[in-house]
N, CA, C and O atoms as a GROMACS GRO file, in nm:
protein
  532
    1MET      N    1  -2.273  -1.177  -1.707
    1MET     CA    2  -2.282  -1.158  -1.846
    1MET      C    3  -2.178  -1.243  -1.912
    1MET      O    4  -2.062  -1.230  -1.873
    2ASN      N    5  -2.208  -1.333  -2.013
    2ASN     CA    6  -2.117  -1.419  -2.092
    2ASN      C    7  -2.001  -1.320  -2.149
    2ASN      O    8  -2.025  -1.210  -2.197
    3ALA      N    9  -1.882  -1.372  -2.136
    3ALA     CA   10  -1.775  -1.287  -2.197
    3ALA      C   11  -1.782  -1.270  -2.338
    3ALA      O   12  -1.732  -1.169  -2.386
    4ASP      N   13  -1.839  -1.356  -2.415
    4ASP     CA   14  -1.856  -1.349  -2.559
    4ASP      C   15  -1.963  -1.237  -2.597
    4ASP      O   16  -1.971  -1.192  -2.712
    5THR      N   17  -2.043  -1.196  -2.495
    5THR     CA   18  -2.152  -1.098  -2.537
    5THR      C   19  -2.127  -0.974  -2.477
    5THR      O   20  -2.224  -0.899  -2.465
    6MET      N   21  -2.002  -0.930  -2.430
    6MET     CA   22  -2.003  -0.799  -2.371
    6MET      C   23  -2.003  -0.687  -2.471
    6MET      O   24  -1.947  -0.694  -2.580
    7THR      N   25  -2.071  -0.582  -2.426
    7THR     CA   26  -2.095  -0.470  -2.513
    7THR      C   27  -1.975  -0.372  -2.469
    7THR      O   28  -1.920  -0.391  -2.360
    8ILE      N   29  -1.940  -0.276  -2.546
    8ILE     CA   30  -1.840  -0.183  -2.516
    8ILE      C   31  -1.857  -0.117  -2.374
    8ILE      O   32  -1.757  -0.090  -2.308
    9GLY      N   33  -1.968  -0.095  -2.333
    9GLY     CA   34  -1.999  -0.052  -2.206
    9GLY      C   35  -1.953  -0.140  -2.083
    9GLY      O   36  -1.893  -0.097  -1.985
   10SER      N   37  -1.993  -0.271  -2.106
   10SER     CA   38  -1.980  -0.370  -2.008
   10SER      C   39  -1.811  -0.402  -2.000
   10SER      O   40  -1.751  -0.424  -1.895
   11VAL      N   41  -1.755  -0.398  -2.125
   11VAL     CA   42  -1.592  -0.443  -2.122
   11VAL      C   43  -1.522  -0.319  -2.057
   11VAL      O   44  -1.421  -0.336  -1.989
   12ALA      N   45  -1.572  -0.202  -2.076
   12ALA     CA   46  -1.512  -0.089  -2.031
   12ALA      C   47  -1.514  -0.077  -1.879
   12ALA      O   48  -1.418  -0.046  -1.809
   13ARG      N   49  -1.648  -0.107  -1.837
   13ARG     CA   50  -1.667  -0.115  -1.687
   13ARG      C   51  -1.586  -0.213  -1.610
   13ARG      O   52  -1.532  -0.184  -1.503
   14GLN      N   53  -1.579  -0.334  -1.668
   14GLN     CA   54  -1.504  -0.433  -1.607
   14GLN      C   55  -1.370  -0.421  -1.616
   14GLN      O   56  -1.300  -0.488  -1.539
   15ALA      N   57  -1.316  -0.341  -1.702
   15ALA     CA   58  -1.166  -0.316  -1.716
   15ALA      C   59  -1.146  -0.184  -1.632
   15ALA      O   60  -1.029  -0.153  -1.611
   16GLY      N   61  -1.233  -0.112  -1.588
   16GLY     CA   62  -1.210   0.007  -1.514
   16GLY      C   63  -1.166   0.121  -1.596
   16GLY      O   64  -1.082   0.199  -1.552
   17VAL      N   65  -1.221   0.137  -1.720
   17VAL     CA   66  -1.197   0.251  -1.820
   17VAL      C   67  -1.308   0.306  -1.871
   17VAL      O   68  -1.409   0.235  -1.865
   18ASN      N   69  -1.320   0.413  -1.920
   18ASN     CA   70  -1.431   0.480  -1.987
   18ASN      C   71  -1.441   0.416  -2.130
   18ASN      O   72  -1.352   0.364  -2.196
   19VAL      N   73  -1.575   0.435  -2.161
   19VAL     CA   74  -1.605   0.395  -2.311
   19VAL      C   75  -1.508   0.450  -2.419
   19VAL      O   76  -1.448   0.386  -2.506
   20GLU      N   77  -1.505   0.590  -2.391
   20GLU     CA   78  -1.421   0.673  -2.484
   20GLU      C   79  -1.280   0.621  -2.479
   20GLU      O   80  -1.211   0.633  -2.581
   21THR      N   81  -1.230   0.566  -2.373
   21THR     CA   82  -1.096   0.515  -2.380
   21THR      C   83  -1.095   0.387  -2.454
   21THR      O   84  -0.995   0.369  -2.524
   22VAL      N   85  -1.178   0.304  -2.454
   22VAL     CA   86  -1.195   0.188  -2.551
   22VAL      C   87  -1.194   0.232  -2.694
   22VAL      O   88  -1.117   0.179  -2.774
   23ARG      N   89  -1.277   0.329  -2.729
   23ARG     CA   90  -1.279   0.383  -2.864
   23ARG      C   91  -1.147   0.439  -2.893
   23ARG      O   92  -1.100   0.414  -3.004
   24TYR      N   93  -1.080   0.511  -2.809
   24TYR     CA   94  -0.948   0.569  -2.839
   24TYR      C   95  -0.849   0.459  -2.871
   24TYR      O   96  -0.772   0.470  -2.967
   25TYR      N   97  -0.851   0.357  -2.792
   25TYR     CA   98  -0.750   0.240  -2.807
   25TYR      C   99  -0.787   0.170  -2.944
   25TYR      O  100  -0.695   0.124  -3.012
   26HIS      N  101  -0.905   0.163  -2.982
   26HIS     CA  102  -0.926   0.123  -3.122
   26HIS      C  103  -0.860   0.203  -3.225
   26HIS      O  104  -0.795   0.152  -3.317
   27ARG      N  105  -0.879   0.339  -3.208
   27ARG     CA  106  -0.830   0.435  -3.312
   27ARG      C  107  -0.684   0.430  -3.322
   27ARG      O  108  -0.627   0.446  -3.430
   28ILE      N  109  -0.620   0.409  -3.210
   28ILE     CA  110  -0.460   0.414  -3.219
   28ILE      C  111  -0.409   0.265  -3.226
   28ILE      O  112  -0.288   0.248  -3.214
   29GLY      N  113  -0.487   0.160  -3.244
   29GLY     CA  114  -0.434   0.034  -3.274
   29GLY      C  115  -0.402  -0.050  -3.158
   29GLY      O  116  -0.352  -0.161  -3.176
   30LEU      N  117  -0.430  -0.001  -3.029
   30LEU     CA  118  -0.394  -0.079  -2.911
   30LEU      C  119  -0.487  -0.196  -2.895
   30LEU      O  120  -0.440  -0.302  -2.852
   31LEU      N  121  -0.620  -0.185  -2.926
   31LEU     CA  122  -0.726  -0.280  -2.911
   31LEU      C  123  -0.790  -0.307  -3.051
   31LEU      O  124  -0.834  -0.216  -3.123
   32PRO      N  125  -0.792  -0.429  -3.080
   32PRO     CA  126  -0.854  -0.464  -3.208
   32PRO      C  127  -1.002  -0.437  -3.202
   32PRO      O  128  -1.057  -0.473  -3.098
   33GLN      N  129  -1.076  -0.383  -3.292
   33GLN     CA  130  -1.211  -0.358  -3.299
   33GLN      C  131  -1.281  -0.489  -3.338
   33GLN      O  132  -1.260  -0.541  -3.447
   34PRO      N  133  -1.365  -0.541  -3.246
   34PRO     CA  134  -1.446  -0.662  -3.293
   34PRO      C  135  -1.536  -0.642  -3.408
   34PRO      O  136  -1.583  -0.531  -3.433
   35ALA      N  137  -1.560  -0.746  -3.478
   35ALA     CA  138  -1.656  -0.728  -3.595
   35ALA      C  139  -1.781  -0.722  -3.535
   35ALA      O  140  -1.804  -0.749  -3.418
   36ARG      N  141  -1.875  -0.679  -3.631
   36ARG     CA  142  -2.020  -0.667  -3.588
   36ARG      C  143  -2.102  -0.717  -3.714
   36ARG      O  144  -2.067  -0.693  -3.830
   37ALA      N  145  -2.201  -0.781  -3.684
   37ALA     CA  146  -2.300  -0.812  -3.789
   37ALA      C  147  -2.385  -0.698  -3.821
   37ALA      O  148  -2.411  -0.620  -3.730
   38TYR      N  149  -2.430  -0.679  -3.935
   38TYR     CA  150  -2.512  -0.564  -3.989
   38TYR      C  151  -2.622  -0.547  -3.886
   38TYR      O  152  -2.694  -0.637  -3.844
   39GLY      N  153  -2.625  -0.417  -3.849
   39GLY     CA  154  -2.739  -0.385  -3.756
   39GLY      C  155  -2.719  -0.429  -3.610
   39GLY      O  156  -2.809  -0.404  -3.529
   40GLN      N  157  -2.609  -0.491  -3.571
   40GLN     CA  158  -2.611  -0.524  -3.445
   40GLN      C  159  -2.480  -0.462  -3.374
   40GLN      O  160  -2.389  -0.410  -3.439
   41ARG      N  161  -2.480  -0.473  -3.227
   41ARG     CA  162  -2.368  -0.409  -3.177
   41ARG      C  163  -2.239  -0.505  -3.170
   41ARG      O  164  -2.245  -0.627  -3.182
   42ARG      N  165  -2.127  -0.432  -3.149
   42ARG     CA  166  -2.007  -0.500  -3.150
   42ARG      C  167  -2.004  -0.592  -3.012
   42ARG      O  168  -2.052  -0.548  -2.907
   43ARG      N  169  -1.951  -0.710  -3.021
   43ARG     CA  170  -1.940  -0.789  -2.895
   43ARG      C  171  -1.800  -0.830  -2.870
   43ARG      O  172  -1.731  -0.884  -2.956
   44TYR      N  173  -1.761  -0.802  -2.749
   44TYR     CA  174  -1.616  -0.814  -2.701
   44TYR      C  175  -1.602  -0.947  -2.631
   44TYR      O  176  -1.692  -1.005  -2.570
   45THR      N  177  -1.482  -0.986  -2.649
   45THR     CA  178  -1.447  -1.122  -2.581
   45THR      C  179  -1.366  -1.109  -2.461
   45THR      O  180  -1.322  -0.998  -2.431
   46GLU      N  181  -1.342  -1.206  -2.392
   46GLU     CA  182  -1.259  -1.224  -2.266
   46GLU      C  183  -1.107  -1.164  -2.316
   46GLU      O  184  -1.031  -1.106  -2.238
   47ASP      N  185  -1.082  -1.186  -2.436
   47ASP     CA  186  -0.943  -1.150  -2.479
   47ASP      C  187  -0.930  -0.992  -2.485
   47ASP      O  188  -0.828  -0.930  -2.454
   48SER      N  189  -1.043  -0.941  -2.527
   48SER     CA  190  -1.044  -0.780  -2.525
   48SER      C  191  -1.035  -0.726  -2.383
   48SER      O  192  -0.964  -0.630  -2.354
   49LEU      N  193  -1.108  -0.792  -2.297
   49LEU     CA  194  -1.102  -0.752  -2.147
   49LEU      C  195  -0.962  -0.766  -2.087
   49LEU      O  196  -0.911  -0.683  -2.012
   50LYS      N  197  -0.906  -0.879  -2.128
   50LYS     CA  198  -0.765  -0.911  -2.073
   50LYS      C  199  -0.672  -0.810  -2.127
   50LYS      O  200  -0.588  -0.761  -2.052
   51ARG      N  201  -0.682  -0.774  -2.252
   51ARG     CA  202  -0.599  -0.661  -2.318
   51ARG      C  203  -0.625  -0.537  -2.255
   51ARG      O  204  -0.527  -0.466  -2.234
   52LEU      N  205  -0.741  -0.494  -2.220
   52LEU     CA  206  -0.763  -0.370  -2.166
   52LEU      C  207  -0.708  -0.370  -2.031
   52LEU      O  208  -0.654  -0.267  -1.992
   53GLN      N  209  -0.715  -0.477  -1.951
   53GLN     CA  210  -0.664  -0.485  -1.814
   53GLN      C  211  -0.507  -0.483  -1.819
   53GLN      O  212  -0.444  -0.421  -1.733
   54PHE      N  213  -0.447  -0.548  -1.918
   54PHE     CA  214  -0.311  -0.534  -1.939
   54PHE      C  215  -0.263  -0.384  -1.964
   54PHE      O  216  -0.164  -0.332  -1.913
   55ILE      N  217  -0.341  -0.330  -2.043
   55ILE     CA  218  -0.296  -0.178  -2.088
   55ILE      C  219  -0.293  -0.098  -1.959
   55ILE      O  220  -0.200  -0.025  -1.927
   56LYS      N  221  -0.415  -0.120  -1.881
   56LYS     CA  222  -0.427  -0.042  -1.758
   56LYS      C  223  -0.320  -0.056  -1.656
   56LYS      O  224  -0.266   0.040  -1.602
   57ARG      N  225  -0.287  -0.200  -1.629
   57ARG     CA  226  -0.173  -0.234  -1.544
   57ARG      C  227  -0.036  -0.177  -1.590
   57ARG      O  228   0.043  -0.133  -1.507
   58ALA      N  229  -0.008  -0.178  -1.720
   58ALA     CA  230   0.121  -0.112  -1.770
   58ALA      C  231   0.123   0.038  -1.755
   58ALA      O  232   0.227   0.099  -1.728
   59GLN      N  233   0.015   0.091  -1.770
   59GLN     CA  234   0.001   0.240  -1.739
   59GLN      C  235   0.027   0.279  -1.598
   59GLN      O  236   0.085   0.383  -1.567
   60HIS      N  237  -0.021   0.187  -1.510
   60HIS     CA  238   0.004   0.216  -1.370
   60HIS      C  239   0.158   0.202  -1.326
   60HIS      O  240   0.203   0.261  -1.228
   61LEU      N  241   0.228   0.122  -1.405
   61LEU     CA  242   0.362   0.117  -1.396
   61LEU      C  243   0.442   0.210  -1.467
   61LEU      O  244   0.565   0.199  -1.471
   62GLY      N  245   0.373   0.312  -1.528
   62GLY     CA  246   0.425   0.430  -1.589
   62GLY      C  247   0.467   0.415  -1.738
   62GLY      O  248   0.534   0.504  -1.791
   63PHE      N  249   0.430   0.307  -1.804
   63PHE     CA  250   0.452   0.302  -1.938
   63PHE      C  251   0.357   0.384  -2.030
   63PHE      O  252   0.238   0.398  -2.000
   64SER      N  253   0.406   0.435  -2.131
   64SER     CA  254   0.342   0.519  -2.218
   64SER      C  255   0.256   0.441  -2.306
   64SER      O  256   0.273   0.319  -2.304
   65LEU      N  257   0.171   0.488  -2.379
   65LEU     CA  258   0.079   0.409  -2.474
   65LEU      C  259   0.164   0.353  -2.584
   65LEU      O  260   0.146   0.240  -2.628
   66GLU      N  261   0.261   0.436  -2.629
   66GLU     CA  262   0.370   0.384  -2.738
   66GLU      C  263   0.440   0.270  -2.683
   66GLU      O  264   0.459   0.173  -2.756
   67GLU      N  265   0.486   0.271  -2.549
   67GLU     CA  266   0.571   0.175  -2.501
   67GLU      C  267   0.468   0.046  -2.472
   67GLU      O  268   0.512  -0.068  -2.484
   68ILE      N  269   0.352   0.064  -2.440
   68ILE     CA  270   0.265  -0.037  -2.414
   68ILE      C  271   0.239  -0.119  -2.553
   68ILE      O  272   0.240  -0.242  -2.557
   69ALA      N  273   0.216  -0.039  -2.662
   69ALA     CA  274   0.214  -0.103  -2.789
   69ALA      C  275   0.331  -0.194  -2.824
   69ALA      O  276   0.314  -0.300  -2.884
   70HIS      N  277   0.452  -0.150  -2.783
   70HIS     CA  278   0.569  -0.241  -2.802
   70HIS      C  279   0.550  -0.368  -2.702
   70HIS      O  280   0.570  -0.483  -2.743
   71LEU      N  281   0.516  -0.343  -2.586
   71LEU     CA  282   0.500  -0.458  -2.485
   71LEU      C  283   0.397  -0.555  -2.548
   71LEU      O  284   0.418  -0.676  -2.541
   72LEU      N  285   0.285  -0.505  -2.611
   72LEU     CA  286   0.183  -0.596  -2.669
   72LEU      C  287   0.253  -0.671  -2.784
   72LEU      O  288   0.229  -0.790  -2.803
   73GLU      N  289   0.333  -0.606  -2.853
   73GLU     CA  290   0.402  -0.668  -2.976
   73GLU      C  291   0.498  -0.790  -2.911
   73GLU      O  292   0.513  -0.898  -2.968
   74PHE      N  293   0.552  -0.760  -2.801
   74PHE     CA  294   0.648  -0.850  -2.745
   74PHE      C  295   0.579  -0.963  -2.662
   74PHE      O  296   0.637  -1.024  -2.572
   75GLY      N  297   0.450  -0.986  -2.702
   75GLY     CA  298   0.367  -1.074  -2.602
   75GLY      C  299   0.404  -1.218  -2.590
   75GLY      O  300   0.332  -1.294  -2.524
   76ASP      N  301   0.512  -1.260  -2.649
   76ASP     CA  302   0.543  -1.398  -2.629
   76ASP      C  303   0.680  -1.406  -2.566
   76ASP      O  304   0.754  -1.308  -2.559
   77SER      N  305   0.713  -1.526  -2.520
   77SER     CA  306   0.847  -1.542  -2.443
   77SER      C  307   0.967  -1.534  -2.539
   77SER      O  308   1.080  -1.538  -2.491
   78ARG      N  309   0.950  -1.523  -2.673
   78ARG     CA  310   1.062  -1.497  -2.752
   78ARG      C  311   1.115  -1.364  -2.732
   78ARG      O  312   1.234  -1.344  -2.757
   79HIS      N  313   1.043  -1.272  -2.690
   79HIS     CA  314   1.092  -1.132  -2.677
   79HIS      C  315   1.119  -1.086  -2.535
   79HIS      O  316   1.103  -0.968  -2.504
   80CYS      N  317   1.162  -1.182  -2.444
   80CYS     CA  318   1.187  -1.139  -2.305
   80CYS      C  319   1.304  -1.032  -2.296
   80CYS      O  320   1.297  -0.937  -2.218
   81THR      N  321   1.398  -1.051  -2.373
   81THR     CA  322   1.511  -0.960  -2.381
   81THR      C  323   1.463  -0.823  -2.416
   81THR      O  324   1.508  -0.728  -2.351
   82GLU      N  325   1.382  -0.803  -2.506
   82GLU     CA  326   1.327  -0.661  -2.540
   82GLU      C  327   1.237  -0.608  -2.442
   82GLU      O  328   1.234  -0.488  -2.411
   83THR      N  329   1.161  -0.701  -2.389
   83THR     CA  330   1.064  -0.653  -2.278
   83THR      C  331   1.147  -0.606  -2.161
   83THR      O  332   1.128  -0.495  -2.112
   84ARG      N  333   1.248  -0.696  -2.114
   84ARG     CA  334   1.330  -0.660  -2.007
   84ARG      C  335   1.398  -0.513  -2.029
   84ARG      O  336   1.399  -0.426  -1.943
   85ASP      N  337   1.453  -0.502  -2.151
   85ASP     CA  338   1.528  -0.370  -2.176
   85ASP      C  339   1.428  -0.258  -2.165
   85ASP      O  340   1.462  -0.158  -2.102
   86LEU      N  341   1.296  -0.265  -2.224
   86LEU     CA  342   1.213  -0.165  -2.208
   86LEU      C  343   1.178  -0.138  -2.059
   86LEU      O  344   1.168  -0.023  -2.018
   87ALA      N  345   1.158  -0.244  -1.977
   87ALA     CA  346   1.136  -0.225  -1.845
   87ALA      C  347   1.248  -0.165  -1.761
   87ALA      O  348   1.230  -0.087  -1.667
   88ALA      N  349   1.364  -0.209  -1.806
   88ALA     CA  350   1.488  -0.149  -1.747
   88ALA      C  351   1.500   0.007  -1.768
   88ALA      O  352   1.534   0.082  -1.677
   89GLU      N  353   1.467   0.051  -1.899
   89GLU     CA  354   1.472   0.188  -1.924
   89GLU      C  355   1.361   0.271  -1.846
   89GLU      O  356   1.383   0.384  -1.804
   90LYS      N  357   1.241   0.206  -1.832
   90LYS     CA  358   1.140   0.270  -1.750
   90LYS      C  359   1.180   0.268  -1.601
   90LYS      O  360   1.138   0.361  -1.531
   91LEU      N  361   1.257   0.174  -1.544
   91LEU     CA  362   1.298   0.178  -1.410
   91LEU      C  363   1.401   0.296  -1.394
   91LEU      O  364   1.403   0.367  -1.293
   92GLN      N  365   1.485   0.312  -1.498
   92GLN     CA  366   1.575   0.426  -1.476
   92GLN      C  367   1.517   0.561  -1.476
   92GLN      O  368   1.562   0.648  -1.401
   93VAL      N  369   1.412   0.585  -1.562
   93VAL     CA  370   1.327   0.699  -1.569
   93VAL      C  371   1.273   0.712  -1.430
   93VAL      O  372   1.290   0.822  -1.379
   94ILE      N  373   1.214   0.625  -1.362
   94ILE     CA  374   1.159   0.632  -1.241
   94ILE      C  375   1.255   0.668  -1.134
   94ILE      O  376   1.229   0.756  -1.053
   95GLU      N  377   1.371   0.599  -1.133
   95GLU     CA  378   1.484   0.629  -1.038
   95GLU      C  379   1.522   0.782  -1.047
   95GLU      O  380   1.537   0.850  -0.946
   96ARG      N  381   1.535   0.829  -1.172
   96ARG     CA  382   1.563   0.970  -1.178
   96ARG      C  383   1.464   1.065  -1.135
   96ARG      O  384   1.498   1.172  -1.084
   97LYS      N  385   1.341   1.031  -1.154
   97LYS     CA  386   1.227   1.107  -1.095
   97LYS      C  387   1.225   1.105  -0.946
   97LYS      O  388   1.195   1.203  -0.879
   98ILE      N  389   1.259   0.990  -0.900
   98ILE     CA  390   1.268   0.978  -0.734
   98ILE      C  391   1.370   1.069  -0.695
   98ILE      O  392   1.349   1.152  -0.606
   99ALA      N  393   1.488   1.061  -0.761
   99ALA     CA  394   1.610   1.148  -0.710
   99ALA      C  395   1.580   1.303  -0.731
   99ALA      O  396   1.629   1.384  -0.653
  100ASP      N  397   1.501   1.341  -0.834
  100ASP     CA  398   1.467   1.468  -0.847
  100ASP      C  399   1.371   1.505  -0.746
  100ASP      O  400   1.390   1.609  -0.684
  101LEU      N  401   1.256   1.424  -0.716
  101LEU     CA  402   1.164   1.443  -0.608
  101LEU      C  403   1.222   1.462  -0.473
  101LEU      O  404   1.179   1.548  -0.396
  102ALA      N  405   1.324   1.380  -0.443
  102ALA     CA  406   1.396   1.390  -0.307
  102ALA      C  407   1.470   1.517  -0.304
  102ALA      O  408   1.472   1.579  -0.198
  103ALA      N  409   1.538   1.566  -0.414
  103ALA     CA  410   1.608   1.684  -0.412
  103ALA      C  411   1.506   1.804  -0.393
  103ALA      O  412   1.535   1.895  -0.316
  104MET      N  413   1.398   1.805  -0.456
  104MET     CA  414   1.295   1.897  -0.430
  104MET      C  415   1.244   1.897  -0.285
  104MET      O  416   1.227   2.004  -0.226
  105ARG      N  417   1.221   1.788  -0.232
  105ARG     CA  418   1.176   1.773  -0.098
  105ARG      C  419   1.281   1.828  -0.007
  105ARG      O  420   1.240   1.903   0.081
  106ARG      N  421   1.412   1.803  -0.013
  106ARG     CA  422   1.512   1.873   0.069
  106ARG      C  423   1.509   2.022   0.048
  106ARG      O  424   1.518   2.091   0.149
  107VAL      N  425   1.498   2.080  -0.065
  107VAL     CA  426   1.490   2.217  -0.073
  107VAL      C  427   1.388   2.275   0.000
  107VAL      O  428   1.408   2.363   0.083
  108LEU      N  429   1.241   2.211  -0.037
  108LEU     CA  430   1.134   2.268   0.024
  108LEU      C  431   1.125   2.264   0.169
  108LEU      O  432   1.073   2.353   0.236
  109ALA      N  433   1.184   2.146   0.218
  109ALA     CA  434   1.192   2.125   0.372
  109ALA      C  435   1.273   2.230   0.437
  109ALA      O  436   1.239   2.282   0.544
  110GLY      N  437   1.387   2.264   0.369
  110GLY     CA  438   1.460   2.372   0.418
  110GLY      C  439   1.406   2.508   0.416
  110GLY      O  440   1.430   2.587   0.508
  111LEU      N  441   1.334   2.537   0.314
  111LEU     CA  442   1.258   2.668   0.302
  111LEU      C  443   1.152   2.667   0.412
  111LEU      O  444   1.137   2.767   0.482
  112VAL      N  445   1.082   2.564   0.428
  112VAL     CA  446   0.978   2.560   0.534
  112VAL      C  447   1.026   2.595   0.673
  112VAL      O  448   0.967   2.675   0.746
  113THR      N  449   1.145   2.525   0.709
  113THR     CA  450   1.220   2.529   0.817
  113THR      C  451   1.262   2.684   0.846
  113THR      O  452   1.240   2.744   0.951
  114ALA      N  453   1.328   2.738   0.725
  114ALA     CA  454   1.372   2.885   0.736
  114ALA      C  455   1.240   2.968   0.760
  114ALA      O  456   1.240   3.057   0.846
  115CYS      N  457   1.143   2.945   0.698
  115CYS     CA  458   1.025   3.033   0.722
  115CYS      C  459   0.974   3.027   0.855
  115CYS      O  460   0.924   3.128   0.905
  116GLY      N  461   0.982   2.904   0.925
  116GLY     CA  462   0.941   2.892   1.074
  116GLY      C  463   1.033   2.962   1.156
  116GLY      O  464   0.984   3.011   1.257
  117ARG      N  465   1.168   2.979   1.134
  117ARG     CA  466   1.264   3.049   1.207
  117ARG      C  467   1.269   3.201   1.179
  117ARG      O  468   1.346   3.270   1.246
  118ARG      N  469   1.193   3.255   1.087
  118ARG     CA  470   1.215   3.396   1.056
  118ARG      C  471   1.170   3.477   1.170
  118ARG      O  472   1.082   3.439   1.247
  119SER      N  473   1.236   3.595   1.179
  119SER     CA  474   1.196   3.676   1.296
  119SER      C  475   1.167   3.806   1.248
  119SER      O  476   1.225   3.849   1.148
  120GLY      N  477   1.069   3.881   1.318
  120GLY     CA  478   1.046   4.020   1.295
  120GLY      C  479   0.977   4.050   1.153
  120GLY      O  480   0.907   3.965   1.099
  121ALA      N  481   0.998   4.159   1.103
  121ALA     CA  482   0.951   4.204   0.981
  121ALA      C  483   1.020   4.158   0.848
  121ALA      O  484   0.986   4.202   0.738
  122ARG      N  485   1.122   4.063   0.866
  122ARG     CA  486   1.184   4.021   0.744
  122ARG      C  487   1.083   3.952   0.637
  122ARG      O  488   0.978   3.906   0.681
  123GLY      N  489   1.108   3.946   0.518
  123GLY     CA  490   1.026   3.890   0.435
  123GLY      C  491   1.021   3.735   0.437
  123GLY      O  492   1.093   3.671   0.513
  124CYS      N  493   0.940   3.680   0.358
  124CYS     CA  494   0.922   3.543   0.356
  124CYS      C  495   1.044   3.481   0.288
  124CYS      O  496   1.079   3.521   0.177
  125PRO      N  497   1.115   3.375   0.360
  125PRO     CA  498   1.228   3.313   0.292
  125PRO      C  499   1.185   3.228   0.172
  125PRO      O  500   1.267   3.206   0.083
  126ILE      N  501   1.073   3.182   0.164
  126ILE     CA  502   1.018   3.099   0.049
  126ILE      C  503   1.018   3.199  -0.067
  126ILE      O  504   1.082   3.174  -0.169
  127ILE      N  505   0.942   3.321  -0.053
  127ILE     CA  506   0.931   3.408  -0.164
  127ILE      C  507   1.069   3.466  -0.207
  127ILE      O  508   1.101   3.480  -0.325
  128GLU      N  509   1.144   3.496  -0.108
  128GLU     CA  510   1.288   3.557  -0.132
  128GLU      C  511   1.355   3.456  -0.225
  128GLU      O  512   1.403   3.494  -0.332
  129SER      N  513   1.361   3.318  -0.183
  129SER     CA  514   1.436   3.214  -0.250
  129SER      C  515   1.391   3.209  -0.402
  129SER      O  516   1.471   3.209  -0.496
  130LEU      N  517   1.257   3.206  -0.414
  130LEU     CA  518   1.202   3.195  -0.545
  130LEU      C  519   1.225   3.312  -0.628
  130LEU      O  520   1.238   3.294  -0.749
  131GLU      N  521   1.234   3.433  -0.579
  131GLU     CA  522   1.282   3.563  -0.639
  131GLU      C  523   1.417   3.553  -0.689
  131GLU      O  524   1.446   3.595  -0.801
  132ARG      N  525   1.510   3.492  -0.602
  132ARG     CA  526   1.667   3.489  -0.626
  132ARG      C  527   1.690   3.379  -0.727
  132ARG      O  528   1.762   3.399  -0.825
  133ASP      N  529   1.627   3.256  -0.706
  133ASP     CA  530   1.652   3.152  -0.798
  133ASP      C  531   1.580   3.150  -0.915
  133ASP      O  532   1.599   3.061  -0.998
   0.00000   0.00000   0.00000
């Protein structure tokens, strides 16, 4: 299909998103809505597809839609510092989440081990820990 004749369904499919997602991005201003001649369907361009793919890749890196809007505003090389700062903030958030997950893993691993060593009629160490803490 010619890129200049993509319907909303075809551009959504190629970008790997739902049609309703495309419509939502229109409503919140992340994706410009293409013009349409009276009585005809809107036709999406290759630029629309590239923008949708950009949004999806940025989401996979953990950026929120609000942050993605900023990244789209920073779309030229003059804003490299702002883009780097936003990415550095996102990296710090991810590193904190990884540290939190590692701590949770250590606690759960200890509880699972304690549960495996329990003897007799004692209660479950996991339940007891959750009741205490």
